[in-house]
N, C-alpha and C positions, 0 to 999 in steps of 0.2 A: 449910348456908349458903343464904340466900335469893338468889334470882337477881338482883335489884337490887343487893344488896351485892356479888356477884360481878362485875357489870358495872362498878361503880365501882372496885373495888379492882384490877381489871384494865385501868383506863383506857379503856374502851370508852364509858362516858358519865361525867359528872361528878356530884358529890353533888348539885349543885343540879338538874340534870336529874332525877335520881331523885326528889328531895324534890317537884319539880312534879309528876312522874309520879304519886307516891303520893297527892298531893293530889287530882289528878284522879280517881284510883282510888277514893278515899273516897267520892266522888259516883256512882261506877260500879263497884261491887265485882264485878260479873260479868266485866268486862274484865280481860284479863291484863296485866300490868306491861310485857311486851315488845310487846304491841299498841299500848298507849299511848305506849311511847316511839317506835315507828315513826309512829304518826299525828302526834305532836309534831314529828318529822323529827330527832330526837336520834339515830337509827340507821337505817340501811335494812333492809329485809326480809332481805337476804343477810347483813348484819352480824349481825342477830338470829340467824339459823339457826346461823351460825358459833359465836356466843357460846353458843348453846343446846348445840351440840356440845362446846364446850370445858368448859362448866358440867358437862355429864353425864359427861364424861371425868375431870375433875379432882375431882369430889365423889364419884364413885362412886354417883351416883344412878341409873344405869341401865348394863346391860351392852349396851344397843341402840347400834349404830354409825349415825351420821347422815353422809350424804355430800352433796356439792355439787348432786346431781341429786334431791334431796327432791320428792316430790309432795306435793300438798295433804293425802292422807290420812296420810302420814307425819308432817308437819308437826303436823297436828291430833292425831296419837297422842302426839307429844312433848310437846306443850303440854298436853294432858290429864293425862300422867303427872306432869308438873312440877306442875300445878294440884292433883293429888291428893296428891302429897307435901306441897305447902304446905298444905293444908286438914288433913292428918294432923299436921304440926308445930304448926300452930295450935291444934288440939284437944289436943294433949299439953300445950302451954303453959298452956292454960286449965284444965287439971286441977289 
């Protein structure tokens, strides 16, 4: 499951907010959807971190635990891992 879909299905953002963020991402493909949502004001950084933890726990995407005291290095690791998984998923879809 993609992060944006997870956020919508769990009531963290609206479908329209996701569509707006995806539209912005199409012009800036190097930006993460979470980063765009925070920039848009759809969610706070803290909400994003909590949502990423829930995403990882419920999708089985990682055995890594995220806590409320994440430092920037840990956040970057999480985001890199999600980005890597999304790229792998895209590559599999394109095959």
